[in-house]
N, C-alpha and C positions, 0 to 999 in steps of 0.2 A: 679585529681592532682598527686598524686603518680605515680598512673602508666604513666600517659601523664610526667611528668616528667623525670624516667627512664627509656622511652623510646626515648627523645631527648637530654640528655646531657649527657650522649657518645658520640653521633655526633657534639655537643657542643665542648664542653672540650676538653683541650691535650690531649695530653694521659699522661702524667708526674700528670696529677691533677685527684683529686677524689671527690667525694663525696657521699654525705648520704643521703639517704631521713628520714626524723621522721613527721608519719601521724597522723593527729590529725582526729578525727569526728566529725568532721563540723569547722564550726567560736566559734561556744561560746565553745566543748572543749577545744580550741587553746584558748581561751583569757583568759579561765579561768586555763591552766596549764602551761603556753606560758612562764611568768614571773618565778616561781620555774625552771624550766630546762634551760631559760637564766643565771640562779643566776650559777648555779651547773656549765656553759660552765664558764661564766666571772672568775672562779675560776682556770684556766688550762688552757684557752684557747689563743694553738699561733699565735705568732703576726702576721705572714703571712696566715691564718686561713679566713673566712668568712663566717657568718649566712646569707641567706638570705629568707625573713620570704614571704610565696608567699600564700593569704587566695580568696576565691573569696568576692567582693563586696556584692553577694548577694541580700536583698536589701534593705543595708544598707543605709547610707550616708558618701559617701567615705571620702571624709576629717573628720568626727567623727574616725571616723576607722582607718585614719591613725596616727591621734591623740592617740588612746588608745595604737595604738602596736609604737609607740613612746616613750610614758610613761611610757612603760615596758620594755622597752630595756634602757630607760633611771635609774628607778627605779631597776633594774638585774647590775650597772653597769659596762653597753655594748656603745662603742660607735657607734652613730647609723650615718648614710652615709646623714639624712638630719640636723642632729646635727652637722658634723665636714663637711660639702660638702663634695668636691672631695678627701678631707685627707685621712686623713690613720685610718680607719672605719673599726668596726668589725661585723659591725648588718646592712643589708639595708632591710625597709620591701617594700610590692612587692605588689599589688593586681590587681587581675585578674576582672574585671567592662563586664558584670556586675557577669558571672562567667568563667572557663575554656571553656568551649562549643561558648563565642562568640570568643575564640583565632582557633578552629575550622572555622568560618564560612570568619579570617580574611584572611589564608591560604584553599580557596576553594581546590584548586589547592593538595594538602595533601591531606581531604579531597576524593579526584577523583579518587586518587591512590591507598587507602585503599577502596573505594569503587564505583567504575567503575559506577555505574549505575545509579547515582548520575548527573540532569546539571551542563554546566558548568556557567549554565547563572546566578543559584542560588545569586548570591554577588549582581546582579543587581537588584531584585525582588526592593520593598517599601519596608521597614521594614526590610533591611540585607544589605543595604549600606556601613551603620558605625556597623561597629560590636560590639563598643564597648558601643552602643545605642540602641541592639536588647529590645524592650519593651517589657513585660511578662514572662519576662525567657526564657533565651539564649538554655538548657540546652531541655524544651518542646518545641520551636522552631525548636532544631536540629532535636526532637525524627520525627515530622510532618513530613519535609523536608526525613528524610531517613525513615519513614516506608511510606513514598506513591512513594516511589521509590526502594519497595520492602523489605529492612532492614527492623529488629526491629522489625516483627512485635508480636512481644508478651510487647513489650519495651527495651524502649534503653537500650543496655548494657555499661555500664559510662563505667567502667572499660575495660572491650573489645575494646570500640571506643578509649578511651586516647592513650589504645597503642598502636591500627593500626594507627592512625591519629600524635602520640607522633614521629613514625619512618618512617615517611613523612616529618611534618613538615617542611620547610625554612623560617628561620625567613627571609631573602629579600624580599619575597613576602608579610609578612603575611599585612595586612593595620589596623593594629592595633595598636592604640600608649599605651594603657598598656601593650602588649605584648612586646612592642620598648622597654617600657621605663627596662623592666623587663631582656631584654636581654644585653642593655648598661651595667647595676646592674650587665650582671655577665660576662661582657669582661672585667668592672674596678675587676673584684672579682680575673680574673685569669690576670692578666694583672701585 
């Protein structure tokens, strides 16, 4: 996710806006350390700064994960978008369902730009029509497709793929509801 965001965000944000990505080592690490980190931010966060938390859902329950993230933000003393609506929020929690790789399937044109040997029709195949509902692991499905077409013979190089595809993603083409909600939060944050 870090590599993807570092490739994507400079293209989405105005030149006068900056960002920083603070990665965690998976969902468990994030949930274990996030509250302490957010408490630190709450002590000094300027009024015009926004925090966007993005995490893969993995195999967990989306609503439960969202509730946990919201509770962490509240205990840390930050106003979440869910809590205050479209008003002056400080933090928004967004979940990539099921995983970041679902966002790749959602903009297959970006994947084809980075990896031109993959066929254009992949998103029309059974199981890939709704990128947010890919069963059995989006990264595993992405790896299978890529290997079948001559990429990543030794296994999916996730960081390499994230960088390559992140530089090509066009939010206007994305078919992922999760990505659209993430992009909407970004637009509000810079609005």
